[in-house]
C-alpha positions, 0 to 999 in steps of 0.5 A: 802415289796418286794421279794428282801427284803424277800430274803435278810432278811431270810439268814440275820436272820441266818447268822448275829447271826451266824457270831457274835457268831462265832467271840465271841465264848468262847476260851476254857472251861468256868465256870459251866457245860461247861467242863462236857458238852464238855467231854460228847459230845466228848465221848457220855457220860452223863454230869449229870442228866438228861443227855441231850442225844439229845444235846450230840448226836448233839454236838458229830457230831460237835466234828467231824469237822476238825476245832479248839479244841474240846471245839471250836467245841462244842461251835460252836454247841451252836452257830449254834443251836442259829442261827437256833432258830433266823432263825426259829423265823424269819420264824414264824414271817414272817408267822404270819405277812408277814413283812420281815423287822419286822420279821428280827428285831424280830429274831435279837432282840432275837439273840443279847439279852444279855442272849441268846447271852451268852448261844450261845457262850458256851457249853450249852443246852439252845440254843437247847432248844430255837430252840425246843420252837420256832419250837413248836410255828412254828408248832402250 
């Protein structure tokens, strides 16, 4: 593929999922652990064992943004972590295959999969975990 395809595919691997997640973020606290995660991120507390300290620190940074409610900001942190995981998957696939469009298709397949998307729009730790898994694969 051409250099133009690569230059367009790389930002698309991050921006397309991020825009989709931002448009579909949960409007407020959701079921399960969302409420405790939002409070823990806001006040740097411990949600429940094991506590997810790195997630709390990173999500706390998002609570400082001057947009929406605290819940919106913490949900946005999950969306950003998920979009970064998609982008890094694109980079990993591109490194292995050299095919920008196939790499973009793989990254978007992850980003728009039902379960991954469902975790990307709520306050949860799984998108940060996915980012770390993809980072380990990239580094391997």
